[in-house]
C-alpha positions in Angstrom: -13.0 -9.1 -6.7 -10.6 -6.1 -6.7 -8.3 -5.7 -9.6 -5.2 -6.1 -7.3 -6.2 -9.7 -6.8 -4.9 -12.3 -9.4 -4.4 -15.9 -9.9 -0.8 -16.7 -10.0 1.1 -19.6 -11.6 0.1 -23.2 -10.9 -1.9 -22.3 -7.8 -5.3 -21.0 -8.5 -5.7 -19.2 -5.1 -6.2 -15.3 -5.2 -2.8 -13.6 -4.3 -2.3 -9.9 -3.6 0.7 -8.9 -5.7 3.6 -6.8 -4.3 5.2 -5.5 -7.4 9.0 -5.7 -7.8 9.3 -7.6 -4.4 11.6 -10.6 -5.0 11.9 -13.5 -2.5 15.5 -12.9 -1.5 14.6 -9.2 -0.5 11.4 -10.2 1.1 12.8 -13.1 3.1 13.5 -11.2 6.4 9.7 -10.9 6.9 8.8 -14.5 5.9 7.4 -15.0 9.4 4.7 -12.3 8.5 3.3 -14.2 5.6 3.3 -17.1 3.4 5.0 -16.5 0.1 4.3 -17.8 -3.4 7.3 -17.9 -5.6 6.1 -17.5 -9.3 8.3 -18.6 -12.3 9.1 -15.0 -12.9 10.6 -14.7 -9.6 8.1 -12.4 -8.0 7.0 -13.0 -4.4 3.3 -13.0 -3.6 1.4 -12.6 -0.2 -1.2 -15.3 0.2 -4.1 -13.9 2.3 -6.7 -15.4 4.5 -5.8 -18.6 6.3 -2.2 -18.4 5.1 -1.5 -15.4 7.2 0.7 -16.1 10.3 1.0 -14.3 13.5 4.1 -12.3 14.5 5.2 -11.9 18.1 6.0 -8.4 19.4 7.7 -8.0 22.7 6.3 -5.2 24.8 8.0 -4.0 27.9 6.3 -1.7 30.5 8.9 0.8 31.6 7.5 1.6 35.0 6.1 -1.7 36.0 2.9 -3.4 34.7 0.0 -0.8 35.2 -3.3 -2.2 36.4 -5.3 0.3 34.5 -3.7 0.3 31.0 -4.0 -2.4 28.4 -1.4 -3.7 26.0 -2.0 -2.5 22.3 -4.7 -4.8 21.1 -6.8 -5.4 17.9 -10.4 -4.4 18.3 -11.8 -6.8 15.8 -10.6 -10.2 14.2 -9.5 -8.5 11.0 -8.3 -5.1 12.3 -5.0 -4.0 10.8 -4.0 -1.8 13.6 -3.7 -2.2 17.5 -5.3 0.5 19.5 -2.7 2.1 21.9 -3.7 4.0 25.1 -2.4 7.2 26.7 -0.3 6.6 29.8 -0.7 10.1 31.1 -0.4 10.9 34.9 -2.8 13.7 34.4 -5.3 14.9 31.7 -3.8 16.9 28.9 -5.8 19.4 27.1 -4.8 20.1 23.5 -5.9 23.6 22.3 -6.8 24.0 18.6 -3.4 23.8 16.6 -1.5 22.6 19.7 0.9 19.7 19.4 1.9 17.2 22.2 3.9 14.0 22.7 1.7 11.5 24.6 3.5 8.7 26.3 2.4 5.1 26.0 4.4 3.7 29.0 6.0 1.0 27.0 8.8 0.0 24.7 8.6 -2.5 22.1 11.0 -4.9 20.2 10.2 -5.1 16.5 11.5 -7.9 14.3 14.2 -7.0 12.0 12.7 -6.3 8.4 9.5 -4.6 9.9 8.4 -1.2 11.2 5.4 -0.2 13.4 3.5 2.5 11.8 1.7 5.0 14.1 -1.5 5.9 12.5 -4.6 8.1 13.5 -7.7 6.6 15.1 -10.4 7.5 12.6 -13.1 8.4 15.2 -10.8 10.7 17.1 -9.8 12.5 13.8 -13.1 12.8 12.2 -15.0 13.7 15.5 -12.5 16.1 17.1 -9.8 16.7 14.5 -7.1 15.1 16.7 -4.7 13.2 14.7 -1.1 11.9 14.5 1.0 15.0 13.5 3.6 13.0 11.3 1.1 10.3 10.1 2.1 7.7 9.6 4.9 7.8 12.2 7.5 5.1 12.1 8.9 3.2 14.9 12.1 1.5 13.8 13.2 -2.1 14.5 16.3 -0.9 16.4 14.6 1.7 18.7 14.2 0.7 22.4 13.0 3.8 23.9 9.5 4.6 25.1 6.8 4.8 22.3 5.3 8.2 22.3 2.7 9.5 20.0 2.8 13.0 18.5 -0.8 14.3 18.4 -2.1 17.5 16.9 -5.4 19.2 17.3 -6.7 20.2 14.0 -10.3 20.8 15.3 -11.9 24.1 16.2 -12.3 23.2 20.0 -9.9 22.1 22.7 -9.8 18.3 23.3 -8.7 16.7 26.6 -6.8 13.4 26.6 -7.1 11.3 29.7 -5.1 8.3 30.9 -6.4 5.1 29.2 -7.8 6.9 26.1 -7.0 5.2 22.8 -5.1 7.8 20.8 -3.6 6.0 17.9 -3.2 2.6 16.4 0.0 0.6 15.6 0.2 -1.2 12.2 3.1 -3.8 11.7 4.5 -3.6 8.3 7.3 -5.1 6.4 10.2 -2.8 5.2 12.0 -2.9 2.0 15.5 -1.1 2.1 16.7 0.5 -1.0 20.1 0.6 -2.7 20.8 4.0 -4.0 22.1 4.1 -7.6 23.0 7.3 -9.5 22.2 7.2 -13.3 22.4 9.7 -16.1 18.8 9.1 -17.4 15.6 7.8 -16.0 13.4 5.4 -17.9 10.5 7.4 -19.6 6.8 7.1 -18.8 3.7 8.4 -20.3 3.1 10.6 -17.2 6.6 12.1 -17.4 7.1 15.0 -15.0 3.4 15.6 -14.5 2.9 16.6 -10.8 0.3 18.1 -8.6 -2.9 18.4 -10.1 -1.8 17.4 -13.6 -4.8 15.2 -14.2 -7.3 18.1 -13.2 -10.1 17.9 -10.8 
């Protein structure tokens, strides 16, 4: 059992802890998951059968295409929905080239969430084609066409065709920060150690 799992409070079920997430902050995304309120005030995500589905509204911008699927999960426990290219003609990415690939749809994301645009592992490992700003973020108030920025980091040109799966979309909760200026930060053992400070 991973170290991140812990039994919490009076319920002996395993819970994945989200540190410093309190119920009053996390409540906008209560539809995403079942929350456990511990005596200390922290909110816990209860996995497995406690997970609930969240409905996303997709709008095809040029009528419903007969040859393109909606974003969909490839397996029962997949985290991301595969999304297909809505190209009118094949697009060849030369090595080092960047292109915005249309999907043909817009989406309404529930407030308190984002859709992350992530690379598809097979496309990245086999061909070096990945999401240039990975992970990209689609904000909840955006209503334009979803387009995927791809870059070819591989040694050879790669051609994308209509219907090719080019990325995956992961729905995730969002915490908004309140910015506070202080005169001193709490100290840690690590301190200001940055890139490479732990060695190889």
